[in-house]
Steps between C-alpha positions, in 0.01 A plus 500: 500500500365692197517357149817607319321614185813674372687171486205315347442754224863592433588135451177425312432201723179342377372818334494643150547877492287508185200391708480800733179705498430835666143592590331814630133589550334841492190541713228742599448531874161627611617608847816515709422167666456327166834324464432130444130562561315737266736576212431432135776371271506722192829396339776242508848530355714192433861521380717204406814407309420405142687175439546553127564874481704515821331819619225603741141478378203645687129429482260748660136408555259784579139482615255708299289586803481480878292180501524144626451369145799692364707409803434130444587536132827664596585213738419254221742691274772461765414131522558448127822703495659323795453165326675638192796628704524186716693676780723333753552825692239772553637833616341831592527789745310409816307252286514242780337753733240640262467391136503123554275504811258725309491264202444204729217683676336594169532148361290369787204688352516292179268204462667158481466488122640853456808451717823632339683172538827610337532789741423274795757247379786746450435691822519162671810363326719796396753657732376847604790740556402841637737757355405749771721309743765401245545865398513612864794263551665599172483871584620430854816355344526807276449779756499329839138585579242221526135599479197427285475769231223616271543375145486867395829553687656170395488573126675834559773361725861551388560123519267448201571824313678317219209268426258569216198527729173650380456708819132584444408585860466869417186421300298471822650800677221755471456820698227494761410130485644185654649210305182291507294783356772570241501135387122510460514829307770367265304176443184693413649785299824385338523128430824530300684659794328266743631196311849655495479546876394137553770368268769706671463331838545140386757581232718689749472230767608236248793717387614541861462124554731444201749753634517336843510137391671531162 
């Protein structure tokens, strides 16, 4: 029988809603078979509830170049931030199928002394809740149709139209090129918009989490 996460989170059993963190990675993929094999992490966005201000804060870490050195620095930045946030719940959109496995794969390339121990600890002890499935169930209750949707479609759905979402997916819709190429182009040519795009994903996921669980 599946875990009744609605009951657990609605009732706050054993969890603090101020210790929820959303994470999303942006990557460069060298070929179509590169998922979880050849990609380079070029950015990470982390959103969380600020305990003092009571609002959502976001930290975006961006690699300066397509290099292993910058990628490792970026992972070290995530490592420091996750300790500061001290999350009990880590959410994302397909993060259990992609972002977390990718981080775990990359961390195996670190030497023993370099290992990002905070990241290892929290990925091993926090509860990982994949909003891709939670949202599929939430929208099934709203319109009677259960299927896994693209986040692009989720943020535009009528169910969440009243939320103050950033909705930055349009930033990587470019004529004549696919999304991966558009992400790379934005990263190289317009860092301000690229950071907005990264921030939008985790901010919006956290807002939808708040809407569903209160």
